[in-house]
N, CA and C of each residue as an Amber inpcrd file, in Angstrom:
protein
   567
   3.1000000  -0.8290000  48.5850000   3.9490000  -1.6770000  49.4030000
   5.1980000  -0.9250000  49.8730000   5.8060000  -0.1620000  48.9490000
   7.0000000   0.5990000  49.3100000   6.6800000   1.6300000  50.3890000
   5.5430000   2.3010000  50.2470000   5.1410000   3.2870000  51.2670000
   4.9530000   2.6290000  52.6280000   4.3840000   1.4310000  52.6330000
   4.2030000   0.6950000  53.8860000   5.5610000   0.3990000  54.5270000
   6.5230000  -0.0620000  53.7280000   7.8590000  -0.3740000  54.2530000
   8.5590000   0.8730000  54.7830000   8.3940000   1.9840000  54.0900000
   9.0000000   3.2430000  54.5460000   8.3920000   3.6720000  55.8760000
   7.0760000   3.5790000  55.9950000   6.4130000   3.9500000  57.2550000
   6.7990000   3.0010000  58.3870000   6.9130000   1.7180000  58.0740000
   7.3560000   0.7380000  59.0690000   8.7760000   1.0540000  59.5250000
   9.6300000   1.4110000  58.5840000  11.0160000   1.7800000  58.8850000
  11.0600000   2.9920000  59.8190000  10.2270000   3.9830000  59.5290000
  10.1720000   5.1890000  60.3710000   9.6710000   4.8570000  61.7780000
   8.6400000   4.0320000  61.8560000   8.0900000   3.6570000  63.1710000
   9.1050000   2.8730000  63.9890000   9.7710000   1.9340000  63.3450000
  10.7930000   1.1460000  64.0410000  11.9460000   2.0410000  64.4840000
  12.3140000   2.9940000  63.6320000  13.3530000   3.9520000  64.0080000
  12.9550000   4.7170000  65.2640000  11.7430000   5.2630000  65.2750000
  11.3010000   6.0560000  66.4280000  11.2900000   5.2250000  67.7080000
  10.8860000   3.9630000  67.6020000  10.8940000   3.0870000  68.7730000
  12.3240000   2.8580000  69.2650000  13.2160000   2.4490000  68.3590000
  14.6010000   2.1400000  68.7480000  15.3560000   3.3860000  69.2010000
  15.1540000   4.4890000  68.5280000  15.8100000   5.7410000  68.8940000
  15.2960000   6.2570000  70.2340000  14.0660000   5.8870000  70.5700000
  13.4740000   6.3270000  71.8290000  13.9540000   5.5600000  73.0500000
  14.6730000   4.4670000  72.8450000  15.2070000   3.6750000  73.9610000
  16.5370000   4.2810000  74.3930000  16.4850000   5.4220000  75.0470000
  17.7270000   6.1410000  75.3360000  17.8470000   6.4950000  76.8070000
  19.0880000   6.7630000  77.1860000  19.3960000   7.2140000  78.5500000
  20.7050000   7.9910000  78.4840000  21.0030000   8.8190000  79.4710000
  22.2670000   9.5660000  79.4550000  23.5000000   8.6550000  79.3810000
  23.4690000   7.5240000  80.0800000  24.6060000   6.5990000  80.0270000
  24.7530000   5.9970000  78.6330000  23.6280000   5.5560000  78.0610000
  23.6810000   4.9910000  76.7100000  24.1030000   6.0270000  75.6780000
  23.7680000   7.2990000  75.8910000  24.2270000   8.3480000  74.9710000
  25.7410000   8.2860000  74.8230000  26.4350000   8.2270000  75.9420000
  27.9010000   8.1870000  75.9130000  28.4120000   6.8810000  75.3120000
  27.8160000   5.7700000  75.7250000  28.2630000   4.4660000  75.2230000
  28.0970000   4.3930000  73.7120000  26.9300000   4.7570000  73.2070000
  26.6750000   4.6610000  71.7670000  27.5090000   5.6650000  70.9710000
  27.7640000   6.8140000  71.5480000  28.6300000   7.7900000  70.8890000
  30.0390000   7.2150000  70.7290000  30.5470000   6.5840000  71.7780000
  31.8850000   5.9790000  71.7350000  31.9000000   4.7850000  70.7810000
  30.8720000   3.9390000  70.8390000  30.7910000   2.7650000  69.9600000
  30.8090000   3.1920000  68.4930000  30.2060000   4.3140000  68.1910000
  30.0890000   4.7790000  66.8160000  31.3450000   5.4860000  66.2970000
  32.2520000   5.8400000  67.1840000  33.4490000   6.5900000  66.7790000
  34.4180000   5.6830000  66.0130000  35.0030000   6.2090000  64.9440000
  35.8250000   5.3710000  64.0650000  37.1210000   4.8750000  64.6910000
  37.6220000   5.5360000  65.7230000  38.8840000   5.0930000  66.3190000
  38.7100000   4.2060000  67.5500000  37.4830000   4.0110000  67.9960000
  37.2330000   3.2220000  69.2040000  37.7630000   1.7980000  69.0780000
  37.6440000   1.2250000  67.9060000  37.9630000  -0.1900000  67.7530000
  39.3230000  -0.4580000  67.1170000  40.2030000   0.5180000  67.1420000
  41.5660000   0.3020000  66.6370000  42.2270000  -0.8940000  67.3350000
  42.0820000  -1.0630000  68.6610000  42.6740000  -2.2570000  69.2980000
  42.1010000  -3.5720000  68.7450000  40.8130000  -3.5920000  68.4290000
  40.2180000  -4.7870000  67.8220000  40.8600000  -5.0620000  66.4700000
  40.9720000  -4.0270000  65.6490000  41.5630000  -4.2060000  64.3250000
  43.0100000  -4.6810000  64.4420000  43.7610000  -4.0970000  65.3600000
  45.1640000  -4.4910000  65.5560000  45.2630000  -5.9500000  65.9850000
  44.3680000  -6.3810000  66.8470000  44.3710000  -7.7770000  67.2980000
  44.0710000  -8.7200000  66.1420000  43.0760000  -8.3800000  65.3410000
  42.7260000  -9.2260000  64.1980000  43.8810000  -9.2660000  63.2020000
  44.5220000  -8.1360000  62.9610000  45.6780000  -8.1050000  62.0550000
  46.7940000  -9.0010000  62.5870000  47.0280000  -8.9540000  63.8860000
  48.0260000  -9.8450000  64.4990000  47.6990000 -11.3040000  64.1610000
  46.4210000 -11.6810000  64.2760000  46.0290000 -13.0630000  63.9870000
  46.0680000 -13.3830000  62.4970000  45.9380000 -12.3720000  61.6320000
  46.1600000 -12.6080000  60.2020000  47.5560000 -13.1840000  60.0000000
  48.5300000 -12.5370000  60.6170000  49.9190000 -12.9670000  60.4390000
  50.2120000 -14.2560000  61.2000000  49.6050000 -14.4260000  62.3550000
  49.8260000 -15.6440000  63.1350000  49.2680000 -16.8620000  62.3960000
  48.0830000 -16.7370000  61.8420000  47.4520000 -17.8730000  61.1680000
  47.9970000 -18.0930000  59.7580000  48.2600000 -17.0210000  59.0370000
  48.5910000 -17.1470000  57.6210000  50.0520000 -16.8680000  57.2880000
  50.8730000 -16.6050000  58.2990000  52.3060000 -16.4060000  58.0870000
  52.6040000 -15.3310000  57.0680000  53.4180000 -15.6950000  56.0890000
  53.8220000 -14.7110000  55.0770000  52.6520000 -14.2270000  54.2220000
  51.5770000 -14.9940000  54.1830000  50.3760000 -14.5590000  53.4650000
  49.5290000 -13.5790000  54.2760000  49.9400000 -13.2940000  55.4990000
  49.2020000 -12.3610000  56.3450000  49.0510000 -10.9940000  55.7090000
  50.0830000 -10.5520000  54.9950000  50.0090000  -9.2440000  54.3440000
  48.9380000  -9.2490000  53.2490000  48.8740000 -10.3250000  52.4860000
  47.8540000 -10.4610000  51.4430000  46.4490000 -10.4820000  52.0660000
  46.3080000 -11.1930000  53.1690000  45.0310000 -11.2490000  53.8840000
  44.6330000  -9.8470000  54.3500000  45.5960000  -9.0990000  54.8650000
  45.3500000  -7.7270000  55.3190000  44.9400000  -6.8250000  54.1560000
  45.6430000  -6.9160000  53.0470000  45.3190000  -6.0910000  51.8740000
  43.8920000  -6.3690000  51.4050000  43.5090000  -7.6410000  51.3760000
  42.1500000  -7.9780000  50.9440000  41.1050000  -7.4930000  51.9550000
  41.4530000  -7.4730000  53.2360000  40.5350000  -6.9260000  54.2500000
  40.3060000  -5.4410000  53.9950000  41.3850000  -4.7270000  53.7230000
  41.2830000  -3.2870000  53.4400000  40.4600000  -3.0570000  52.1700000
  40.6930000  -3.8690000  51.1500000  39.9290000  -3.7450000  49.9060000
  38.4460000  -4.0100000  50.1570000  38.1510000  -5.0110000  50.9770000
  36.7620000  -5.3340000  51.3110000  36.0520000  -4.1440000  51.9480000
  36.7110000  -3.5230000  52.9100000  36.1190000  -2.3620000  53.5890000
  36.0220000  -1.1720000  52.6330000  37.0410000  -0.9840000  51.8050000
  37.0260000   0.1290000  50.8440000  35.8880000  -0.0250000  49.8340000
  35.6800000  -1.2440000  49.3490000  34.5770000  -1.4800000  48.4110000
  33.2420000  -1.1710000  49.0850000  33.0500000  -1.7130000  50.2840000
  31.7950000  -1.4790000  51.0140000  31.5720000   0.0130000  51.2360000
  32.6180000   0.7070000  51.6510000  32.5060000   2.1300000  51.9380000
  32.1800000   2.9390000  50.6850000  32.8510000   2.6340000  49.5880000
  32.6270000   3.3960000  48.3600000  31.2680000   3.1050000  47.7350000
  30.8310000   1.8530000  47.8080000  29.4980000   1.5300000  47.2930000
  28.4390000   2.2490000  48.1300000  28.6200000   2.2370000  49.4590000
  27.6460000   2.8820000  50.3500000  27.6790000   4.3980000  50.2140000
  28.8480000   4.9880000  50.4200000  28.9570000   6.4570000  50.4560000
  29.1050000   7.0870000  49.0840000  29.8960000   6.4740000  48.2340000
  30.1990000   7.0870000  46.9500000  29.1730000   6.8170000  45.8730000
  28.3420000   5.8040000  46.0670000  27.3990000   5.4280000  45.0190000
  25.9420000   5.5030000  45.4960000  25.5950000   4.6670000  46.4600000
  24.1830000   4.5130000  46.8280000  23.6040000   5.7490000  47.5100000
  24.3180000   6.3470000  48.4530000  23.7460000   7.4860000  49.2020000
  23.2850000   8.6080000  48.2780000  24.1330000   9.0130000  47.3550000
  23.7610000  10.1040000  46.4420000  22.7340000   9.6510000  45.4040000
  22.8240000   8.3950000  44.9940000  21.8930000   7.8690000  44.0000000
  20.4680000   7.7990000  44.5560000  20.3320000   7.3150000  45.7940000
  19.0100000   7.1760000  46.4170000  18.5400000   8.5070000  47.0000000
  19.4280000   9.2240000  47.6660000  19.1030000  10.5400000  48.2130000
  18.0720000  10.5360000  49.3330000  18.0830000   9.5110000  50.1640000
  17.1440000   9.4600000  51.2940000  17.7250000  10.2360000  52.4730000
  16.9670000  11.2230000  52.9500000  17.4220000  12.0190000  54.0920000
  17.6130000  11.1490000  55.3260000  18.6620000  11.4590000  56.0700000
  18.8280000  10.8250000  57.3820000  17.6710000  11.2770000  58.2700000
  17.3490000  10.4750000  59.2960000  16.3140000  10.9260000  60.2340000
  16.6750000  12.2650000  60.8750000  17.9560000  12.4880000  61.0900000
  18.4150000  13.7330000  61.7210000  18.2000000  14.9590000  60.8410000
  17.9780000  14.7540000  59.5540000  17.7170000  15.8560000  58.6220000
  16.2660000  15.8700000  58.1330000  15.4720000  14.9400000  58.6080000
  14.0820000  14.8320000  58.1770000  13.2140000  15.7900000  58.9990000
  12.6010000  16.8030000  58.3540000  11.7820000  17.7780000  59.0870000
  10.6330000  17.1300000  59.8720000  10.1940000  15.9810000  59.4260000
   9.1160000  15.2450000  60.0850000   9.4920000  14.8420000  61.5250000
  10.7980000  14.7130000  61.7940000  11.2580000  14.2310000  63.0970000
  11.8960000  15.3040000  63.9720000  11.8650000  16.5420000  63.5540000
  12.5630000  17.6180000  64.2660000  12.2710000  17.6360000  65.7600000
  11.0260000  17.4540000  66.1400000  10.6390000  17.5640000  67.5500000
  10.6730000  16.2430000  68.3100000  10.7880000  15.1210000  67.6200000
  10.6550000  13.8290000  68.3080000  11.9240000  12.9850000  68.3350000
  12.8820000  13.3150000  67.5260000  14.0970000  12.5050000  67.4250000
  15.0180000  12.7420000  68.6240000  15.7020000  11.6930000  69.0330000
  16.7150000  11.8160000  70.0870000  18.0770000  11.9030000  69.3960000
  18.6320000  13.1070000  69.3250000  19.9650000  13.3170000  68.7580000
  20.9580000  13.4190000  69.9090000  22.0500000  12.6940000  69.7970000
  23.0690000  12.7140000  70.8430000  24.0970000  13.7810000  70.4920000
  24.2900000  14.7250000  71.3910000  25.2600000  15.8150000  71.2450000
  25.0280000  16.6300000  69.9780000  23.7780000  16.6420000  69.5030000
  23.3650000  17.4330000  68.3340000  24.1500000  17.1040000  67.0620000
  24.7170000  15.9090000  66.9900000  25.4250000  15.4740000  65.7750000
  24.3910000  14.9830000  64.7680000  24.4220000  15.5570000  63.5570000
  23.4240000  15.2120000  62.5510000  23.9640000  14.3690000  61.4040000
  25.2640000  14.3080000  61.2140000  25.8170000  13.5560000  60.0960000
  25.5540000  14.2460000  58.7740000  25.9500000  13.5870000  57.6960000
  25.7160000  14.1160000  56.3560000  24.2330000  14.1190000  56.0210000
  23.8980000  14.6280000  54.8690000  22.5000000  14.8000000  54.4850000
  21.7780000  13.4680000  54.2570000  22.4300000  12.5540000  53.5460000
  21.7700000  11.3060000  53.1600000  22.2660000  10.1300000  53.9960000
  21.3660000   9.1420000  54.1910000  21.7140000   8.0390000  55.0720000
  21.5590000   6.6450000  54.5050000  20.9130000   6.4830000  53.3490000
  20.7420000   5.1340000  52.8080000  21.8160000   4.8820000  51.7690000
  22.6930000   3.9740000  52.0490000  22.8120000   2.9690000  53.0970000
  23.8480000   3.4300000  54.1190000  23.8340000   2.8080000  55.2880000
  24.7720000   3.1610000  56.3460000  26.1830000   2.6660000  56.0330000
  27.1200000   3.5980000  55.9680000  28.5270000   3.2230000  55.7520000
  29.0930000   2.4950000  56.9630000  28.6810000   2.9020000  58.1710000
  29.1470000   2.1970000  59.3720000  28.7300000   0.7250000  59.3160000
  27.4810000   0.4740000  58.9400000  27.0060000  -0.9090000  58.8320000
  27.7390000  -1.6430000  57.7140000  27.9010000  -0.9930000  56.5720000
  28.5880000  -1.6300000  55.4440000  30.0190000  -1.9980000  55.8190000
  30.7380000  -1.0660000  56.4120000  32.1360000  -1.3160000  56.7690000
  32.2570000  -2.3710000  57.8580000  31.4110000  -2.2860000  58.8750000
  31.4630000  -3.2480000  59.9800000  31.1390000  -4.6590000  59.5050000
  30.1120000  -4.7840000  58.6880000  29.7370000  -6.1140000  58.2120000
  30.7060000  -6.6450000  57.1560000  31.3530000  -5.7780000  56.3920000
  32.4010000  -6.2390000  55.4700000  33.5500000  -6.8540000  56.2640000
  33.9950000  -6.1500000  57.2870000  35.0750000  -6.6450000  58.1530000
  34.6520000  -7.9380000  58.8420000  33.4330000  -7.9600000  59.3630000
  32.9380000  -9.1450000  60.0710000  32.8580000 -10.3490000  59.1370000
  32.2440000 -10.1830000  57.9850000  32.0610000 -11.3000000  57.0600000
  33.3950000 -11.8380000  56.5670000  34.2540000 -10.9470000  56.1540000
  35.5650000 -11.3550000  55.6430000  36.3490000 -12.1280000  56.7050000
  36.4010000 -11.6030000  57.9110000  37.2200000 -12.2410000  58.9450000
  36.5790000 -13.5070000  59.5010000  35.2590000 -13.5610000  59.5970000
  34.6500000 -14.7930000  60.1100000  34.8520000 -15.9430000  59.1310000
  34.8760000 -15.6480000  57.8410000  35.1720000 -16.6870000  56.8540000
  36.6240000 -17.1460000  56.9500000  37.5140000 -16.2420000  57.2920000
  38.9270000 -16.6050000  57.4460000  39.1830000 -17.4650000  58.6800000
  38.6060000 -17.0620000  59.8030000  38.9210000 -17.7300000  61.0700000
  38.0490000 -18.9490000  61.3480000  36.7980000 -18.9030000  60.9420000
  35.8790000 -20.0370000  61.0760000  35.8580000 -20.6560000  62.4710000
  35.7760000 -19.8060000  63.4540000  35.6210000 -20.2420000  64.8460000
  34.2620000 -19.7530000  65.3190000  33.4930000 -20.6230000  65.9410000
  32.1360000 -20.2580000  66.3650000  32.1390000 -19.0480000  67.2960000
  33.0220000 -19.0460000  68.2740000  33.0690000 -17.9380000  69.2320000
  33.4050000 -16.6280000  68.5230000  34.3010000 -16.7020000  67.5270000
  34.6710000 -15.4890000  66.7970000  33.4990000 -15.0070000  65.9390000
  32.8540000 -15.9390000  65.2550000  31.7220000 -15.5840000  64.3970000
  30.6370000 -14.8700000  65.1940000  30.2690000 -15.4380000  66.3270000
  29.2330000 -14.8200000  67.1640000  29.6960000 -13.4500000  67.6510000
  30.9190000 -13.3750000  68.1480000  31.4440000 -12.1150000  68.6950000
  31.5060000 -11.0120000  67.6480000  32.0100000 -11.3300000  66.4650000
  32.1990000 -10.2920000  65.4490000  30.8510000  -9.8460000  64.8640000
  29.8870000 -10.7570000  64.7790000  28.5610000 -10.3620000  64.3050000
  27.8300000  -9.5140000  65.3440000  27.9940000  -9.8430000  66.6210000
  27.4150000  -9.0030000  67.6780000  28.0520000  -7.6190000  67.6310000
  29.3800000  -7.5730000  67.4640000  30.0860000  -6.2850000  67.3600000
  29.5280000  -5.4510000  66.2040000  29.4110000  -6.0620000  65.0180000
  28.8930000  -5.3320000  63.8500000  27.4570000  -4.8660000  64.0990000
  26.6720000  -5.6960000  64.7620000  25.3010000  -5.3200000  65.0870000
  25.2200000  -4.1560000  66.0580000  26.0760000  -4.1550000  67.0740000
  26.0770000  -3.0610000  68.0570000  26.5330000  -1.7550000  67.4060000
  27.5880000  -1.8260000  66.5950000  28.0420000  -0.6250000  65.8800000
  26.9030000  -0.0900000  65.0100000  26.2250000  -0.9850000  64.3220000
  25.1260000  -0.5760000  63.4480000  23.9630000   0.0060000  64.2440000
  23.5920000  -0.6540000  65.3350000  22.5020000  -0.1360000  66.1710000
  22.8340000   1.2490000  66.7300000  24.1060000   1.4790000  67.0260000
  24.4900000   2.7880000  67.5730000  24.0990000   3.9180000  66.6290000
  24.0760000   3.6410000  65.3490000  23.7220000   4.6630000  64.3640000
  22.2270000   5.0140000  64.4230000  21.3980000   4.0230000  64.7310000
  19.9690000   4.2860000  64.9410000  19.7980000   5.0540000  66.2450000
  20.4660000   4.5840000  67.2770000  20.3770000   5.2140000  68.5940000
  20.7490000   6.6930000  68.5140000  21.8070000   7.0010000  67.7620000
  22.2850000   8.3820000  67.6490000  21.3810000   9.2530000  66.7750000
  20.3940000   8.6430000  66.1300000  19.4580000   9.3960000  65.3000000
  19.9450000   9.6210000  63.8830000  20.9190000   8.8300000  63.4470000
  21.5580000   9.0730000  62.1560000  21.1030000   8.1410000  61.0380000
  20.4610000   7.0350000  61.3960000  20.0240000   6.0770000  60.3740000
  18.7150000   5.4140000  60.7560000  17.9410000   5.0930000  59.7340000
  16.7700000   4.2430000  59.8890000  17.2430000   2.7860000  59.9110000
  16.4380000   1.8740000  60.4520000  16.8070000   0.4570000  60.3980000
  17.0290000  -0.0410000  58.9650000  16.2560000   0.4700000  58.0150000
  16.4520000   0.0820000  56.6130000  17.8120000   0.4920000  56.0730000
  18.3230000   1.6280000  56.5350000  19.6740000   2.0660000  56.1470000
  20.7070000   1.0600000  56.6390000  20.4770000   0.5590000  57.8620000
  21.3830000  -0.4130000  58.4720000  21.3230000  -1.7300000  57.7100000
  20.1140000  -2.1880000  57.4180000  19.9510000  -3.4360000  56.6740000
  20.6220000  -3.3450000  55.3050000  20.3980000  -2.2430000  54.6120000
  21.0490000  -2.0520000  53.3100000  22.5600000  -2.0400000  53.4270000
  23.0830000  -1.3490000  54.4310000  24.5280000  -1.3180000  54.6550000
  25.0850000  -2.6830000  54.9920000  24.3480000  -3.4390000  55.8120000
  24.7930000  -4.7880000  56.1720000  24.8660000  -5.6770000  54.9320000
  23.8910000  -5.5670000  54.0480000  23.8940000  -6.3680000  52.8170000
  25.0910000  -6.0030000  51.9450000  25.3440000  -4.7130000  51.7830000
  26.5120000  -4.2640000  51.0040000  27.7970000  -4.8080000  51.6280000
  27.9210000  -4.7010000  52.9500000  29.1210000  -5.1610000  53.6400000
  29.3220000  -6.6590000  53.5440000  28.2550000  -7.4170000  53.7470000
  28.3480000  -8.8800000  53.6550000  28.7670000  -9.2880000  52.2510000
  28.1840000  -8.6640000  51.2430000  28.5470000  -8.9720000  49.8540000
  30.0120000  -8.6450000  49.5860000  30.4730000  -7.5090000  50.0690000
  31.8650000  -7.1090000  49.8630000  32.8260000  -8.0550000  50.5760000
  32.5200000  -8.3890000  51.8270000  33.3670000  -9.3120000  52.5800000
  33.4360000 -10.6790000  51.9300000  32.2900000 -11.1770000  51.4820000
  32.2340000 -12.4790000  50.8160000  33.0080000 -12.4540000  49.5030000
  32.8080000 -11.4110000  48.7120000  33.5110000 -11.2810000  47.4360000
  35.0270000 -11.2840000  47.6330000  35.5100000 -10.4850000  48.5620000
  36.9590000 -10.4050000  48.7770000  37.5280000 -11.7040000  49.3320000
  36.7720000 -12.3920000  50.1670000  37.2140000 -13.7010000  50.6620000
  37.3130000 -14.6870000  49.4970000  36.2950000 -14.6920000  48.6190000
  36.3000000 -15.6150000  47.4800000  37.4700000 -15.3330000  46.5400000
  37.7780000 -14.0690000  46.3320000  38.9380000 -13.7150000  45.5050000
  40.2210000 -14.1860000  46.1850000  40.3460000 -13.9250000  47.4810000
  41.5500000 -14.3000000  48.2250000  41.8540000 -15.7830000  48.1050000
  40.8670000 -16.6300000  48.3480000  41.1340000 -18.0770000  48.3630000
  41.3720000 -18.6420000  46.9680000  41.0580000 -17.8810000  45.9340000
  41.3290000 -18.3210000  44.5560000  42.7070000 -17.8820000  44.0640000
  43.3500000 -16.9840000  44.7890000  44.6700000 -16.5140000  44.3610000
  45.6910000 -17.6430000  44.4810000  46.4750000 -17.8780000  43.4190000
  47.4640000 -18.9600000  43.4660000  48.4620000 -18.8120000  44.6240000
  48.8530000 -17.5910000  44.9360000  49.8280000 -17.3840000  46.0090000
  49.2430000 -17.6600000  47.3830000  47.9110000 -17.8010000  47.4840000
  47.2720000 -18.0640000  48.7790000  46.9340000 -19.5410000  48.9580000
  46.8200000 -20.2690000  47.8710000  46.4300000 -21.6840000  47.9410000
  47.3910000 -22.4630000  48.8260000  46.8470000 -23.4120000  49.5340000
  47.6720000 -24.2440000  50.4020000  47.8980000 -23.6420000  51.7700000
  47.4560000 -22.4170000  51.9690000  47.6460000 -21.7570000  53.2640000
  46.3280000 -21.1750000  53.7510000  45.2100000 -21.6340000  53.1600000
  43.9220000 -21.0300000  53.4880000  43.3010000 -21.5690000  54.7620000
  43.8380000 -22.6210000  55.3390000  43.2720000 -23.1270000  56.5970000
  44.3280000 -23.3270000  57.6260000
């Protein structure tokens, strides 16, 4: 069963990675860059303070902790523990993979840190804001960031799914801790 899932993951990767064009190369490269979304983060931080007033700093600290947990579990624990080669380092794909600008990333790819971090931020903030338009927008954003990693040839879909699970768990955990803090009670909505 595991072999079947691995082969399915590889086939799905090749299909998704093969949906490429010169314009999408640039778009996905930019989407995947860590500084591209600084304006988004700044806007969300502004709304932390607007909605939660003096508790905005606490909300921000918990957001950072959520992303840090997701990142460390993904990069510091799971990647080395599992040791699954990224598609960009897999000799099986040398001739068929679409690599953008020859960027290969680190050696191991399971789980995706980009997916973990994006979904941690998305989950944590959607629970805070609880607006339908925001929930849809932030989940689409996390999905596009995650897909960009497949497009760039750096992750299998399974790496993305694993990263999303880590991120969602981290975001949910930090939100649950935040709303239980005595200094936050009474200002959670």
